[in-house]
ZAMARGU-4260 file (C-alpha; in steps of 0.2 Angstrom, whole numbers, plus 5000, padded with zeros to 4 digits):
<rodrens>
0) 5053/4860/5004 | 5063/4874/5015 | 5053/4863/5030 | 5063/4849/5022 | 5080/4857/5019
5) 5081/4867/5037 | 5078/4884/5032 | 5070/4894/5044 | 5060/4910/5034 | 5044/4917/5037
10) 5031/4925/5027 | 5024/4942/5024 | 5009/4946/5014 | 5007/4960/5006 | 4991/4971/5008
15) 4991/4982/4995 | 5001/4991/4978 | 5018/4995/4984 | 5018/4986/5000 | 5034/4976/4995
20) 5040/4991/4995 | 5037/4999/5010 | 5042/4984/5019 | 5059/4982/5013 | 5064/5001/5013
25) 5057/5003/5032 | 5060/4986/5041 | 5075/4992/5050 | 5085/4975/5056 | 5082/4969/5041
30) 5101/4966/5035 | 5103/4959/5053 | 5089/4945/5052 | 5089/4938/5035 | 5100/4930/5022
35) 5087/4931/5009 | 5071/4941/5002 | 5063/4931/4992 | 5048/4935/4981 | 5033/4923/4978
40) 5024/4933/4966 | 5027/4938/4948 | 5040/4952/4941 | 5029/4965/4947 | 5035/4961/4966
45) 5052/4960/4962 | 5056/4979/4954 | 5046/4983/4970 | 5059/4973/4982 | 5075/4984/4972
50) 5069/4998/4976 | 5065/4997/4991 | 5083/4990/4994 | 5091/5004/4983 | 5081/5018/4991
55) 5086/5013/5007 | 5100/5022/5018 | 5112/5006/5020 | 5107/5004/4999 | 5125/4996/4996
60) 5125/4984/5009 | 5110/4981/5007 | 5112/4974/4990 | 5128/4965/4996 | 5120/4954/5009
65) 5104/4951/5002 | 5101/4943/4986 | 5086/4939/4979 | 5073/4925/4976 | 5058/4920/4966
70) 5045/4907/4964 | 5038/4912/4952 | 5019/4913/4955 | 5016/4928/4944 | 5009/4928/4924
75) 5022/4937/4914 | 5036/4928/4926 | 5050/4937/4913 | 5066/4935/4922 | 5065/4916/4926
80) 5060/4908/4908 | 5075/4924/4902 | 5087/4911/4911 | 5079/4895/4903 | 5079/4902/4889
85) 5098/4905/4889 | 5104/4889/4891 | 5088/4877/4881 | 5085/4889/4868 | 5064/4880/4874
90) 5052/4883/4885 | 5053/4864/4891 | 5035/4858/4900 | 5044/4858/4918 | 5038/4865/4935
95) 5048/4881/4933 | 5039/4884/4952 | 5050/4868/4957 | 5065/4873/4949 | 5068/4890/4958
100) 5064/4882/4973 | 5080/4871/4971 | 5091/4884/4967 | 5084/4893/4982 | 5089/4881/4991
105) 5106/4877/4987 | 5110/4897/4987 | 5121/4898/4972 | 5120/4919/4972 | 5122/4923/4954
110) 5127/4945/4947 | 5111/4956/4938 | 5113/4973/4931 | 5101/4984/4934 | 5095/4999/4923
115) 5094/5016/4930 | 5075/5023/4925 | 5077/5045/4928 | 5060/5056/4921 | 5055/5072/4927
120) 5044/5067/4941 | 5055/5050/4949 | 5070/5042/4951 | 5070/5022/4950 | 5076/5004/4946
125) 5072/4991/4933 | 5079/4975/4928 | 5066/4971/4915 | 5063/4982/4904 | 5055/4997/4897
130) 5042/4998/4882 | 5032/5010/4872 | 5018/5008/4860 | 5010/4992/4852 | 5021/4983/4867
135) 5012/4991/4882 | 4995/4994/4877 | 4998/4975/4875 | 5005/4974/4891 | 4991/4984/4900
140) 4978/4980/4889 | 4981/4960/4893 | 4974/4964/4912 | 4955/4962/4907 | 4958/4946/4903
145) 4969/4942/4918 | 4958/4924/4920 | 4958/4918/4903 | 4979/4913/4909 | 4992/4919/4896
150) 4982/4918/4880 | 4976/4934/4884 | 4993/4943/4880 | 4990/4938/4864 | 4970/4941/4862
155) 4976/4963/4870 | 4990/4957/4854 | 4977/4953/4842 | 4968/4971/4847 | 4982/4979/4848
160) 4989/4974/4830 | 4971/4980/4823 | 4972/4996/4832 | 4988/5002/4836 | 5001/5015/4841
165) 5012/5024/4833 | 5022/5033/4847 | 5027/5049/4840 | 5047/5051/4848 | 5066/5053/4850
170) 5074/5041/4854 | 5095/5047/4857 | 5108/5032/4863 | 5125/5032/4869 | 5130/5014/4860
175) 5139/5000/4871 | 5157/4996/4867 | 5162/4981/4874 | 5183/4990/4873 | 5177/5004/4885
180) 5163/4994/4897 | 5172/4976/4901 | 5180/4982/4914 | 5166/4989/4923 | 5155/4973/4916
185) 5170/4961/4926 | 5163/4968/4942 | 5154/4958/4949 | 5145/4952/4964 | 5158/4937/4969
190) 5175/4943/4965 | 5172/4961/4975 | 5172/4973/4960 | 5155/4980/4966 | 5164/4988/4980
195) 5170/5000/4970 | 5153/5001/4962 | 5146/5004/4975 | 5158/5018/4981 | 5154/5028/4962
200) 5136/5026/4964 | 5135/5031/4982 | 5147/5049/4979 | 5138/5051/4962 | 5135/5069/4962
205) 5119/5072/4950 | 5104/5081/4959 | 5086/5082/4954 | 5068/5085/4956 | 5070/5095/4975
210) 5089/5091/4976 | 5085/5072/4980 | 5101/5061/4977 | 5100/5050/4961 | 5114/5034/4962
215) 5118/5034/4947 | 5134/5034/4936 | 5133/5049/4931 | 5149/5058/4924 | 5153/5070/4909
220) 5145/5054/4896 | 5127/5056/4906 | 5112/5061/4898 | 5106/5076/4909 | 5090/5085/4910
225) 5087/5104/4907 | 5068/5110/4904 | 5056/5097/4917 | 5039/5105/4913 | 5045/5103/4893
230) 5054/5085/4898 | 5070/5087/4888 | 5088/5083/4889 | 5104/5089/4885 | 5116/5074/4879
235) 5134/5072/4872 | 5142/5077/4858 | 5145/5056/4858 | 5128/5051/4858 | 5116/5046/4843
240) 5097/5049/4836 | 5087/5036/4828 | 5082/5046/4811 | 5063/5040/4815 | 5048/5052/4820
245) 5036/5035/4821 | 5039/5018/4829 | 5029/5005/4825 | 5039/4992/4842 | 5050/4998/4852
250) 5060/4987/4866 | 5070/4992/4880 | 5077/4975/4890 | 5089/4970/4900 | 5085/4950/4897
255) 5077/4942/4883 | 5062/4933/4887 | 5047/4948/4894 | 5037/4931/4899 | 5037/4910/4893
260) 5035/4910/4873 | 5038/4930/4873 | 5057/4933/4867 | 5060/4950/4864 | 5080/4951/4863
265) 5088/4934/4861 | 5104/4938/4863 | 5103/4948/4881 | 5107/4942/4894 | 5107/4946/4914
270) 5125/4954/4917 | 5131/4956/4900 | 5134/4975/4903 | 5121/4984/4892 | 5105/4988/4888
275) 5098/4977/4873 | 5088/4992/4861 | 5075/4981/4847 | 5062/4994/4836 | 5057/4997/4822
280) 5054/5013/4812 | 5039/5019/4804 | 5024/5012/4804 | 5023/4994/4799 | 5007/4984/4790
285) 4996/4974/4798 | 5005/4958/4791 | 5020/4964/4796 | 5014/4968/4814 | 5006/4949/4814
290) 5022/4943/4810 | 5028/4947/4825 | 5013/4941/4839 | 5017/4924/4829 | 5037/4924/4827
295) 5040/4931/4847 | 5037/4912/4856 | 5055/4911/4848 | 5060/4930/4841 | 5060/4927/4821
300) 5052/4939/4822 | 5068/4948/4820 | 5072/4941/4805 | 5065/4956/4795 | 5074/4970/4791
305) 5060/4981/4798 | 5068/4978/4816 | 5086/4983/4823 | 5090/4978/4836 | 5106/4986/4846
310) 5118/4990/4864 | 5115/5002/4874 | 5122/5009/4890 | 5111/5023/4892 | 5096/5029/4882
315) 5085/5042/4880 | 5066/5044/4874 | 5056/5061/4871 | 5040/5060/4866 | 5033/5073/4853
320) 5026/5089/4864 | 5009/5087/4868 | 5010/5067/4862 | 5002/5053/4875 | 5002/5038/4876
325) 5008/5022/4887 | 5022/5015/4894 | 5028/5003/4907 | 5043/4999/4915 | 5044/4979/4920
330) 5024/4977/4915 | 5020/4989/4928 | 5011/5008/4920 | 5022/5023/4923 | 5018/5041/4917
335) 5019/5047/4899 | 5036/5057/4900 | 5054/5055/4894 | 5065/5043/4904 | 5082/5040/4903
340) 5088/5024/4906 | 5108/5017/4911 | 5113/5002/4915 | 5120/4998/4930 | 5132/4982/4926
345) 5130/4969/4939 | 5124/4978/4958 | 5112/4966/4962 | 5114/4946/4964 | 5101/4933/4964
350) 5097/4914/4967 | 5092/4908/4951
</rodrens>
């Protein structure tokens, strides 16, 4: 289709995990040679491309110049299914690949929020989600059933309902305010607002991990990592903490869906300037957890009083001392540790 549309392109095949990030980060003529970066993959390769762009020395120019496109051939494709669901409130049977190719050819750029993730070990960026507990166990556990296709998530989900884990966490957050954040939320890729935002990011004075610079809007209302060994954060006075020692379900998302038929937060949008935090405190009975699995397709599991939905600008998650578990960002496994997540509104652009 690209040939028929008269679009010149170069195909690069990645050879191993994180190779896409290395390519985007290290190619010196990336900005002068190309006008977009297209991932023929699932969400994992997109995660690598974003982090490669953001770690470049010329990152502020790279994110202006190079929109990201996706040809979805992965198993989840949460980003693109979110765009379809947000428009149709359902999952049509039409080809997601074909509609994505047409969107890339048309070349229309749309702003997308990303999330800065800060852990004691490293700093990186997310465009989709963070989670731990039953949802992370289900996602990672499904890998052993990959050959079965989408049904692998249902199989893994059933197993983790029978043998659930209940992570012990302290979760704190800075509540999102439309009045406070509406200026940031309106600074999009197409209106010049990104210039001011990238300048603030580039001038940030927040340092951790041997003075490696973190590109995030750290200010007086941000959490500050004060003890890497014990993984503890110092929180501003106006932050709130969720009163629960255990969680049956917890998800922080930037999109509505994590895959076809997996509606985690029906009202979350790619450019709403907020992280949507969904959680269930305590230990839910297996019957209640089963309703989660059977009502994900339309998000009606949230009709249960067991679940709470919050819109936040930032959050901090601190596992209990000595706790172990599974934690993922954008579906990729990360070390089980304390994390800080902060929204960066409309920083990137996608061809969708």
